[in-house]
Structures are given as C-alpha cells and as structure tokens.
ZADO-1210 file (C-alpha; in nm, 4 decimals, padded with zeros to 6 digits):
<atoms>
<atom x="00.0000" y="00.0000" z="00.0000" code="MET" pos="1"/>
<atom x="00.2657" y="00.2639" z="00.0825" code="PRO" pos="2"/>
<atom x="00.3014" y="00.5010" z="-00.2125" code="GLU" pos="3"/>
<atom x="00.5139" y="00.8089" z="-00.2745" code="LEU" pos="4"/>
<atom x="00.3739" y="01.0249" z="00.0114" code="PRO" pos="5"/>
<atom x="00.4083" y="00.7451" z="00.2653" code="GLU" pos="6"/>
<atom x="00.7606" y="00.6484" z="00.1606" code="VAL" pos="7"/>
<atom x="00.8680" y="01.0144" z="00.1465" code="GLU" pos="8"/>
<atom x="00.7289" y="01.0617" z="00.4980" code="THR" pos="9"/>
<atom x="00.9158" y="00.7541" z="00.6223" code="LEU" pos="10"/>
<atom x="01.2394" y="00.8785" z="00.4659" code="ALA" pos="11"/>
<atom x="01.2060" y="01.2153" z="00.6380" code="ARG" pos="12"/>
<atom x="01.1151" y="01.0624" z="00.9743" code="GLU" pos="13"/>
<atom x="01.3908" y="00.8002" z="00.9603" code="LEU" pos="14"/>
<atom x="01.6584" y="01.0571" z="00.8782" code="ARG" pos="15"/>
<atom x="01.6205" y="01.2113" z="01.2199" code="GLY" pos="16"/>
<atom x="01.6076" y="00.8737" z="01.3916" code="ALA" pos="17"/>
<atom x="01.8803" y="00.6814" z="01.2080" code="LEU" pos="18"/>
<atom x="02.1367" y="00.8965" z="01.0289" code="VAL" pos="19"/>
<atom x="02.4740" y="00.8692" z="01.2006" code="GLY" pos="20"/>
<atom x="02.3874" y="00.5503" z="01.3855" code="ARG" pos="21"/>
<atom x="02.5665" y="00.2176" z="01.3557" code="LYS" pos="22"/>
<atom x="02.4145" y="-00.1215" z="01.2856" code="ILE" pos="23"/>
<atom x="02.5598" y="-00.3661" z="01.5391" code="VAL" pos="24"/>
<atom x="02.3512" y="-00.6735" z="01.4584" code="GLY" pos="25"/>
<atom x="02.1066" y="-00.8064" z="01.2008" code="VAL" pos="26"/>
<atom x="01.8448" y="-01.0815" z="01.2347" code="GLU" pos="27"/>
<atom x="01.6872" y="-01.2086" z="00.9130" code="VAL" pos="28"/>
<atom x="01.3836" y="-01.4041" z="01.0285" code="ARG" pos="29"/>
<atom x="01.2263" y="-01.4465" z="00.6847" code="TRP" pos="30"/>
<atom x="01.5121" y="-01.5182" z="00.4407" code="PRO" pos="31"/>
<atom x="01.3037" y="-01.4719" z="00.1253" code="ARG" pos="32"/>
<atom x="01.2668" y="-01.1008" z="00.1998" code="ILE" pos="33"/>
<atom x="01.6338" y="-01.0522" z="00.1079" code="VAL" pos="34"/>
<atom x="01.6659" y="-01.0298" z="-00.2698" code="ALA" pos="35"/>
<atom x="02.0449" y="-00.9837" z="-00.2764" code="ALA" pos="36"/>
<atom x="02.2949" y="-01.0974" z="-00.1665" code="PRO" pos="37"/>
<atom x="02.2133" y="-01.4221" z="00.0158" code="ASP" pos="38"/>
<atom x="02.0655" y="-01.3611" z="00.3648" code="PRO" pos="39"/>
<atom x="02.3790" y="-01.4663" z="00.5539" code="GLU" pos="40"/>
<atom x="02.6048" y="-01.2354" z="00.3527" code="THR" pos="41"/>
<atom x="02.3445" y="-00.9583" z="00.3764" code="PHE" pos="42"/>
<atom x="02.3459" y="-00.9742" z="00.7571" code="ALA" pos="43"/>
<atom x="02.7231" y="-01.0089" z="00.7876" code="ARG" pos="44"/>
<atom x="02.8046" y="-00.7149" z="00.5608" code="ARG" pos="45"/>
<atom x="02.5638" y="-00.4826" z="00.7426" code="LEU" pos="46"/>
<atom x="02.7131" y="-00.5345" z="01.0867" code="VAL" pos="47"/>
<atom x="02.9372" y="-00.2412" z="01.1807" code="GLY" pos="48"/>
<atom x="02.8061" y="-00.0163" z="00.9031" code="ARG" pos="49"/>
<atom x="02.6986" y="00.3384" z="00.9784" code="ARG" pos="50"/>
<atom x="02.3908" y="00.4982" z="00.8162" code="ILE" pos="51"/>
<atom x="02.4989" y="00.8150" z="00.6334" code="ARG" pos="52"/>
<atom x="02.1831" y="00.9238" z="00.4503" code="GLU" pos="53"/>
<atom x="01.8262" y="00.8224" z="00.3721" code="ILE" pos="54"/>
<atom x="01.6369" y="00.9096" z="00.0572" code="ARG" pos="55"/>
<atom x="01.3444" y="00.7928" z="-00.1565" code="ARG" pos="56"/>
<atom x="01.3154" y="00.6818" z="-00.5181" code="ARG" pos="57"/>
<atom x="00.9657" y="00.5936" z="-00.6309" code="GLY" pos="58"/>
<atom x="00.8318" y="00.3586" z="-00.3638" code="LYS" pos="59"/>
<atom x="01.1800" y="00.2487" z="-00.2554" code="TRP" pos="60"/>
<atom x="01.3633" y="00.3610" z="00.0577" code="LEU" pos="61"/>
<atom x="01.7395" y="00.4001" z="00.0122" code="LEU" pos="62"/>
<atom x="01.9659" y="00.3924" z="00.3173" code="LEU" pos="63"/>
<atom x="02.3144" y="00.5092" z="00.2229" code="GLY" pos="64"/>
<atom x="02.5872" y="00.3377" z="00.4258" code="LEU" pos="65"/>
<atom x="02.9545" y="00.4085" z="00.4781" code="ASP" pos="66"/>
<atom x="03.1921" y="00.2397" z="00.2329" code="GLU" pos="67"/>
<atom x="02.9587" y="00.3214" z="-00.0546" code="GLY" pos="68"/>
<atom x="02.6872" y="00.0596" z="-00.0245" code="GLU" pos="69"/>
<atom x="02.3105" y="00.1078" z="-00.0102" code="TRP" pos="70"/>
<atom x="02.0391" y="-00.0791" z="00.1736" code="LEU" pos="71"/>
<atom x="01.7271" y="-00.0742" z="-00.0456" code="LEU" pos="72"/>
<atom x="01.3872" y="-00.1403" z="00.1127" code="VAL" pos="73"/>
<atom x="01.0524" y="-00.1846" z="-00.0624" code="HIS" pos="74"/>
<atom x="00.7519" y="-00.2112" z="00.1709" code="LEU" pos="75"/>
<atom x="00.5186" y="-00.3543" z="-00.0951" code="ARG" pos="76"/>
<atom x="00.1649" y="-00.4201" z="00.0367" code="MET" pos="77"/>
<atom x="00.2043" y="-00.4429" z="00.4124" code="SER" pos="78"/>
<atom x="00.5634" y="-00.3670" z="00.5155" code="GLY" pos="79"/>
<atom x="00.6182" y="-00.1469" z="00.8204" code="ARG" pos="80"/>
<atom x="00.9368" y="00.0024" z="00.9691" code="LEU" pos="81"/>
<atom x="00.9472" y="00.0822" z="01.3400" code="THR" pos="82"/>
<atom x="01.2239" y="00.2391" z="01.5493" code="VAL" pos="83"/>
<atom x="01.1892" y="00.1119" z="01.9043" code="GLU" pos="84"/>
<atom x="01.3728" y="00.0021" z="02.2171" code="ASP" pos="85"/>
<atom x="01.5462" y="-00.3329" z="02.1797" code="ALA" pos="86"/>
<atom x="01.3330" y="-00.4723" z="02.4634" code="CYS" pos="87"/>
<atom x="01.0015" y="-00.3774" z="02.2990" code="ALA" pos="88"/>
<atom x="00.7476" y="-00.6605" z="02.2577" code="PRO" pos="89"/>
<atom x="00.8060" y="-00.8638" z="01.9447" code="ASP" pos="90"/>
<atom x="00.5621" y="-00.9120" z="01.6591" code="ASP" pos="91"/>
<atom x="00.4756" y="-01.2424" z="01.4906" code="VAL" pos="92"/>
<atom x="00.5090" y="-01.0611" z="01.1572" code="HIS" pos="93"/>
<atom x="00.8659" y="-00.9381" z="01.2222" code="THR" pos="94"/>
<atom x="01.0836" y="-01.0319" z="00.9247" code="ARG" pos="95"/>
<atom x="01.4111" y="-00.8415" z="00.9754" code="VAL" pos="96"/>
<atom x="01.5590" y="-00.6663" z="01.2799" code="VAL" pos="97"/>
<atom x="01.8487" y="-00.4188" z="01.2625" code="PHE" pos="98"/>
<atom x="02.0033" y="-00.3692" z="01.6053" code="HIS" pos="99"/>
<atom x="02.1487" y="-00.0224" z="01.6588" code="LEU" pos="100"/>
<atom x="02.4406" y="00.0753" z="01.8755" code="GLY" pos="101"/>
<atom x="02.2500" y="00.2399" z="02.1593" code="ASP" pos="102"/>
<atom x="01.9905" y="-00.0100" z="02.2754" code="GLY" pos="103"/>
<atom x="01.7366" y="00.0528" z="02.0001" code="GLN" pos="104"/>
<atom x="01.6435" y="-00.1369" z="01.6876" code="ARG" pos="105"/>
<atom x="01.4862" y="-00.0833" z="01.3466" code="LEU" pos="106"/>
<atom x="01.2248" y="-00.3542" z="01.2951" code="ARG" pos="107"/>
<atom x="01.0668" y="-00.4514" z="00.9643" code="PHE" pos="108"/>
<atom x="00.7343" y="-00.6323" z="00.9959" code="SER" pos="109"/>
<atom x="00.5319" y="-00.7554" z="00.7007" code="ASP" pos="110"/>
<atom x="00.2192" y="-00.9707" z="00.7454" code="PRO" pos="111"/>
<atom x="00.1910" y="-01.0538" z="00.3748" code="ARG" pos="112"/>
<atom x="00.5643" y="-01.1207" z="00.3242" code="LYS" pos="113"/>
<atom x="00.5813" y="-00.9247" z="-00.0031" code="PHE" pos="114"/>
<atom x="00.8449" y="-00.6724" z="00.1098" code="GLY" pos="115"/>
<atom x="01.1956" y="-00.6872" z="-00.0339" code="ARG" pos="116"/>
<atom x="01.5445" y="-00.5716" z="00.0668" code="MET" pos="117"/>
<atom x="01.8747" y="-00.5602" z="-00.1148" code="ALA" pos="118"/>
<atom x="02.2293" y="-00.4543" z="-00.0285" code="LEU" pos="119"/>
<atom x="02.4118" y="-00.3104" z="-00.3283" code="THR" pos="120"/>
<atom x="02.6832" y="-00.0677" z="-00.4352" code="ALA" pos="121"/>
<atom x="02.4800" y="00.0267" z="-00.7442" code="CYS" pos="122"/>
<atom x="02.1153" y="00.1216" z="-00.6733" code="PRO" pos="123"/>
<atom x="02.0524" y="00.1853" z="-01.0424" code="GLU" pos="124"/>
<atom x="02.0700" y="-00.1888" z="-01.1028" code="GLU" pos="125"/>
<atom x="01.7452" y="-00.2065" z="-00.9057" code="TRP" pos="126"/>
<atom x="01.5923" y="00.1324" z="-00.9821" code="LEU" pos="127"/>
<atom x="01.6941" y="00.1938" z="-01.3412" code="GLY" pos="128"/>
<atom x="01.3553" y="00.1013" z="-01.4893" code="ASP" pos="129"/>
<atom x="01.1643" y="00.3554" z="-01.2796" code="LEU" pos="130"/>
<atom x="01.0012" y="00.6482" z="-01.4529" code="GLY" pos="131"/>
<atom x="01.0522" y="01.0148" z="-01.3596" code="PRO" pos="132"/>
<atom x="00.9650" y="01.1494" z="-01.0158" code="GLU" pos="133"/>
<atom x="00.6291" y="01.3331" z="-01.0111" code="PRO" pos="134"/>
<atom x="00.7518" y="01.6308" z="-00.8011" code="PRO" pos="135"/>
<atom x="01.0006" y="01.7300" z="-01.0699" code="GLY" pos="136"/>
<atom x="00.7823" y="01.6584" z="-01.3725" code="LEU" pos="137"/>
<atom x="00.7071" y="01.9539" z="-01.5999" code="THR" pos="138"/>
<atom x="00.3895" y="01.9984" z="-01.8013" code="LEU" pos="139"/>
<atom x="00.5893" y="01.9690" z="-02.1241" code="GLU" pos="140"/>
<atom x="00.7431" y="01.6410" z="-02.0104" code="GLN" pos="141"/>
<atom x="00.4057" y="01.4959" z="-01.9152" code="LEU" pos="142"/>
<atom x="00.2522" y="01.5985" z="-02.2467" code="ALA" pos="143"/>
<atom x="00.5348" y="01.4266" z="-02.4308" code="GLY" pos="144"/>
<atom x="00.5010" y="01.1132" z="-02.2193" code="MET" pos="145"/>
<atom x="00.1283" y="01.0854" z="-02.3003" code="LEU" pos="146"/>
<atom x="00.1709" y="01.1137" z="-02.6765" code="GLN" pos="147"/>
<atom x="00.0957" y="00.7880" z="-02.8531" code="GLY" pos="148"/>
<atom x="-00.0113" y="00.6153" z="-02.5305" code="ARG" pos="149"/>
<atom x="-00.3370" y="00.4305" z="-02.5906" code="ARG" pos="150"/>
<atom x="-00.3296" y="00.2876" z="-02.2367" code="VAL" pos="151"/>
<atom x="-00.6095" y="00.3918" z="-02.0028" code="ARG" pos="152"/>
<atom x="-00.5172" y="00.6597" z="-01.7530" code="LEU" pos="153"/>
<atom x="-00.5482" y="00.4596" z="-01.4303" code="LYS" pos="154"/>
<atom x="-00.3216" y="00.1696" z="-01.5371" code="PRO" pos="155"/>
<atom x="-00.0758" y="00.4140" z="-01.6921" code="LEU" pos="156"/>
<atom x="-00.0425" y="00.6330" z="-01.3828" code="LEU" pos="157"/>
<atom x="00.0215" y="00.3281" z="-01.1635" code="THR" pos="158"/>
<atom x="00.2866" y="00.1880" z="-01.4006" code="ASP" pos="159"/>
<atom x="00.6154" y="00.2563" z="-01.2197" code="GLN" pos="160"/>
<atom x="00.8041" y="00.2610" z="-01.5491" code="ARG" pos="161"/>
<atom x="00.5887" y="00.5533" z="-01.6614" code="PHE" pos="162"/>
<atom x="00.5853" y="00.7535" z="-01.3378" code="LEU" pos="163"/>
<atom x="00.7540" y="00.6523" z="-01.0134" code="ALA" pos="164"/>
<atom x="00.5582" y="00.6490" z="-00.6905" code="GLY" pos="165"/>
<atom x="00.1862" y="00.6592" z="-00.7728" code="LEU" pos="166"/>
<atom x="-00.0368" y="00.3662" z="-00.6779" code="GLY" pos="167"/>
<atom x="-00.4073" y="00.2927" z="-00.6420" code="ASN" pos="168"/>
<atom x="-00.4871" y="00.5556" z="-00.3803" code="ILE" pos="169"/>
<atom x="-00.3252" y="00.8599" z="-00.5338" code="TYR" pos="170"/>
<atom x="-00.3990" y="00.7733" z="-00.8970" code="ALA" pos="171"/>
<atom x="-00.7705" y="00.7706" z="-00.8092" code="ASP" pos="172"/>
<atom x="-00.7407" y="01.0965" z="-00.6166" code="GLU" pos="173"/>
<atom x="-00.5395" y="01.2676" z="-00.8916" code="VAL" pos="174"/>
<atom x="-00.7880" y="01.1720" z="-01.1637" code="LEU" pos="175"/>
<atom x="-01.0818" y="01.2927" z="-00.9541" code="TRP" pos="176"/>
<atom x="-00.9042" y="01.6206" z="-00.8851" code="ARG" pos="177"/>
<atom x="-00.8350" y="01.6618" z="-01.2588" code="ALA" pos="178"/>
<atom x="-01.1918" y="01.5647" z="-01.3585" code="GLY" pos="179"/>
<atom x="-01.0700" y="01.2832" z="-01.5853" code="LEU" pos="180"/>
<atom x="-01.2252" y="00.9389" z="-01.6207" code="HIS" pos="181"/>
<atom x="-00.9812" y="00.6647" z="-01.5140" code="PRO" pos="182"/>
<atom x="-01.0588" y="00.4566" z="-01.8252" code="LEU" pos="183"/>
<atom x="-00.9905" y="00.7416" z="-02.0702" code="ARG" pos="184"/>
<atom x="-00.7143" y="00.6570" z="-02.3216" code="PRO" pos="185"/>
<atom x="-00.4114" y="00.8670" z="-02.2336" code="ALA" pos="186"/>
<atom x="-00.3433" y="00.9858" z="-02.5886" code="ASP" pos="187"/>
<atom x="-00.6874" y="01.1521" z="-02.6164" code="THR" pos="188"/>
<atom x="-00.6177" y="01.4246" z="-02.3584" code="LEU" pos="189"/>
<atom x="-00.6170" y="01.7825" z="-02.4803" code="THR" pos="190"/>
<atom x="-00.3424" y="02.0198" z="-02.3664" code="LEU" pos="191"/>
<atom x="-00.5852" y="02.1787" z="-02.1198" code="GLU" pos="192"/>
<atom x="-00.6732" y="01.8378" z="-01.9745" code="GLU" pos="193"/>
<atom x="-00.3047" y="01.7469" z="-01.9557" code="THR" pos="194"/>
<atom x="-00.2435" y="02.0678" z="-01.7619" code="ALA" pos="195"/>
<atom x="-00.5217" y="01.9740" z="-01.5200" code="ARG" pos="196"/>
<atom x="-00.3678" y="01.6307" z="-01.4739" code="LEU" pos="197"/>
<atom x="-00.0231" y="01.7794" z="-01.4178" code="HIS" pos="198"/>
<atom x="-00.1539" y="02.0227" z="-01.1586" code="GLY" pos="199"/>
<atom x="-00.3541" y="01.7522" z="-00.9821" code="ALA" pos="200"/>
<atom x="-00.0508" y="01.5236" z="-00.9520" code="ILE" pos="201"/>
<atom x="00.1513" y="01.7962" z="-00.7841" code="ARG" pos="202"/>
<atom x="-00.1309" y="01.9181" z="-00.5600" code="GLN" pos="203"/>
<atom x="-00.2443" y="01.5786" z="-00.4335" code="VAL" pos="204"/>
<atom x="00.1079" y="01.4558" z="-00.3599" code="LEU" pos="205"/>
<atom x="00.2086" y="01.7801" z="-00.1873" code="GLU" pos="206"/>
<atom x="-00.1027" y="01.7714" z="00.0312" code="GLU" pos="207"/>
<atom x="-00.0567" y="01.4039" z="00.1167" code="ALA" pos="208"/>
<atom x="00.3087" y="01.4540" z="00.2113" code="ILE" pos="209"/>
<atom x="00.2171" y="01.7561" z="00.4252" code="ALA" pos="210"/>
<atom x="-00.0277" y="01.5298" z="00.6135" code="ARG" pos="211"/>
<atom x="00.2298" y="01.2480" z="00.6429" code="ARG" pos="212"/>
<atom x="00.0493" y="01.0064" z="00.4128" code="GLY" pos="213"/>
<atom x="-00.2659" y="00.7971" z="00.4302" code="THR" pos="214"/>
<atom x="-00.3365" y="00.5516" z="00.7108" code="THR" pos="215"/>
<atom x="-00.6337" y="00.3347" z="00.6173" code="LEU" pos="216"/>
<atom x="-00.8460" y="00.1384" z="00.8689" code="PRO" pos="217"/>
<atom x="-00.6216" y="-00.1686" z="00.8259" code="ASP" pos="218"/>
<atom x="-00.3370" y="00.0351" z="00.9836" code="GLN" pos="219"/>
<atom x="-00.0803" y="-00.1162" z="00.7452" code="ARG" pos="220"/>
<atom x="00.0950" y="00.2177" z="00.7152" code="TYR" pos="221"/>
<atom x="00.2007" y="00.4187" z="01.0184" code="VAL" pos="222"/>
<atom x="00.5000" y="00.6390" z="01.0936" code="LEU" pos="223"/>
<atom x="00.8078" y="00.4795" z="01.2547" code="PRO" pos="224"/>
<atom x="00.6870" y="00.5883" z="01.5997" code="ASP" pos="225"/>
<atom x="00.3396" y="00.4432" z="01.5454" code="GLY" pos="226"/>
<atom x="00.1534" y="00.7663" z="01.4606" code="ARG" pos="227"/>
<atom x="-00.0955" y="00.7487" z="01.1705" code="PRO" pos="228"/>
<atom x="-00.0836" y="00.9582" z="00.8562" code="GLY" pos="229"/>
<atom x="-00.3638" y="01.2133" z="00.8334" code="GLU" pos="230"/>
<atom x="-00.4542" y="01.2272" z="00.4647" code="PHE" pos="231"/>
<atom x="-00.7285" y="00.9609" z="00.4864" code="ALA" pos="232"/>
<atom x="-00.9722" y="01.2285" z="00.6025" code="ALA" pos="233"/>
<atom x="-00.9069" y="01.4167" z="00.2767" code="ARG" pos="234"/>
<atom x="-00.9722" y="01.1262" z="00.0378" code="LEU" pos="235"/>
<atom x="-01.2378" y="01.2215" z="-00.2164" code="ALA" pos="236"/>
<atom x="-01.2967" y="00.8912" z="-00.3965" code="VAL" pos="237"/>
<atom x="-01.0606" y="00.6135" z="-00.2903" code="TYR" pos="238"/>
<atom x="-01.2406" y="00.3626" z="-00.0676" code="GLY" pos="239"/>
<atom x="-01.5575" y="00.5763" z="-00.0728" code="ARG" pos="240"/>
<atom x="-01.7844" y="00.3702" z="-00.3002" code="GLU" pos="241"/>
<atom x="-02.1453" y="00.4794" z="-00.2515" code="GLY" pos="242"/>
<atom x="-02.0541" y="00.7947" z="-00.0577" code="HIS" pos="243"/>
<atom x="-02.1401" y="01.1342" z="-00.2094" code="PRO" pos="244"/>
<atom x="-01.8788" y="01.3033" z="-00.4256" code="CYS" pos="245"/>
<atom x="-01.7379" y="01.6025" z="-00.2345" code="PRO" pos="246"/>
<atom x="-01.7771" y="01.8145" z="-00.5467" code="ARG" pos="247"/>
<atom x="-02.1205" y="01.7269" z="-00.6858" code="CYS" pos="248"/>
<atom x="-02.2865" y="01.4824" z="-00.4458" code="GLY" pos="249"/>
<atom x="-02.3121" y="01.1930" z="-00.6941" code="THR" pos="250"/>
<atom x="-02.2425" y="00.8533" z="-00.5319" code="PRO" pos="251"/>
<atom x="-01.8839" y="00.7398" z="-00.5902" code="ILE" pos="252"/>
<atom x="-01.8602" y="00.4375" z="-00.8208" code="ALA" pos="253"/>
<atom x="-01.6115" y="00.1512" z="-00.8176" code="ARG" pos="254"/>
<atom x="-01.4980" y="-00.0840" z="-01.0927" code="THR" pos="255"/>
<atom x="-01.1935" y="-00.2998" z="-01.1674" code="ARG" pos="256"/>
<atom x="-00.9351" y="-00.2696" z="-01.4433" code="VAL" pos="257"/>
<atom x="-00.6445" y="-00.5080" z="-01.4805" code="GLY" pos="258"/>
<atom x="-00.7034" y="-00.6496" z="-01.1331" code="GLY" pos="259"/>
<atom x="-00.7016" y="-00.3058" z="-00.9679" code="ARG" pos="260"/>
<atom x="-00.9897" y="-00.1253" z="-00.8020" code="SER" pos="261"/>
<atom x="-01.0865" y="00.2066" z="-00.9605" code="VAL" pos="262"/>
<atom x="-01.2890" y="00.4690" z="-00.7699" code="HIS" pos="263"/>
<atom x="-01.4388" y="00.7690" z="-00.9505" code="PHE" pos="264"/>
<atom x="-01.7330" y="01.0064" z="-00.9705" code="CYS" pos="265"/>
<atom x="-01.9587" y="00.9235" z="-01.2681" code="PRO" pos="266"/>
<atom x="-02.0692" y="01.2881" z="-01.2917" code="GLN" pos="267"/>
<atom x="-01.7408" y="01.4765" z="-01.2443" code="CYS" pos="268"/>
<atom x="-01.5308" y="01.2259" z="-01.4430" code="GLN" pos="269"/>
<atom x="-01.7340" y="01.1453" z="-01.7515" code="ARG" pos="270"/>
</atoms>
C-alpha cells in the first residue's frame, strides 16, 4: 500500500532517527525477503556499518551506508518500519531486525511477506527502470510522455516505469481532482486536460506529504513511531464507493481494471 507520500514521509522521519547511527547486529527471520545478496552475507556485511543518509526513489527507501553501499527497502503491500527500544514486545510478523548501537532497533514487519530488501553498491541496477519522479515533472514532459499512449489513464499512472511512486490511492485521487475518467485513453487528452492532470498530480502529492500520508483502517501504514498519517480524512474517492462526491454529491462508483480497483465520480469524471 505505501506510495510516494508514505515512503517520502518515512524517509524524512527516519533521517532524524537513524542517520549517524551504527548497525551492530542483524536478524533475518524471513530469508526470502532478502533479494540480494544471500541472507547470511546480507546480515554479515551490514554489521558495523553506519547509516549516512536516507532518501526515496519511487516507492523504494534508500539507506546510504559508509563504504559506498546502499540498503534498499521496498515495503510492498504491508511492510512497516518501526524504530523502538530493543526490549520492545516482538511481533509475529517481524521479518528483519536491525540492532542499533545504543539499545534501540529498526524492525521490519510484514504480514503478507511481499516486502523486499537488497544490499548493493549500485542502486541503479534495481531502480533503473523507474520512470521520472512526479515532483520534478514539468507539463511539457508529461505531455510528451502521453503522446501515442493508448493505455487507459489509471493503469498508466500506476505503471512505475511511466511515473515513479503513484499507486491505487493517489492515482484515483489525482484523476478525480483533474476531472478525468480513469478509463480514458491517455493519448486523447487535450493540452488543457493534460495541464489539469499535471496540476492535480503535484497538488495531491504535496497535500498528502504535508499530512504524512494515508493511514487506512487496516493500519498497514504508520510512521516509525506508530503515529498514523492524516490524509485519509481528505480522500475524495478512494475507498468511498457509494458515498457522495465532495464536489457534486453523486455517489462514488467503483470498478476494476487489470485487477485493480478504480474509484471515480460518474458525474465529475465522464
């Protein structure tokens, strides 16, 4: 579930909690979460390493370590990172534990076991297929990217090779904000509609980041200290099937495309 606003929030929160600290021990409790290298080498090479920086690329967290390596973390559907005291109660869904040098630990829990981690000196080997970052995307770039694309808007916006970071929640919210139907072919947008889409992408993501992301009732995403994100109260269409559209009052509709849920207003997004 975590998308760009949630991962950006985690990166900002973890910088203050982790940068400068040393990893003194690693427990890999679910070996398949480690994509590279093998779990034993992964744990051994991390011990004694100091965290120098934390950044985001798409939905990936990147922890820059001394000696030039990077710890890459993808939360996927249900991954959660928590900074806590080493004596804190454990969780049956804990998959990896990073022990820090001052009696605390960074714990990765993941009920659905879809999360992935990798230790690498070259992040581009893992991130090279990602599309551009939405915050830096210009209107001209977006217009060029849409040309010749017959794909429907919702699947296109959630394609990480097209645009890095958007998923189900924010694609639905962006398209509602722009007044565009999620099943509209991308190459049929006028320049004015493309401008609306561009503005909606920036506005929705900026607002969601300012409110530290979206915590849904399943509580899969929370901040590292357990606080929820606050953007759920601002959702216009996602998860609101049957509720009135905030703009026109028409009941929000829901359908499925390519295995994904799509929420939209039949009146505002014809």
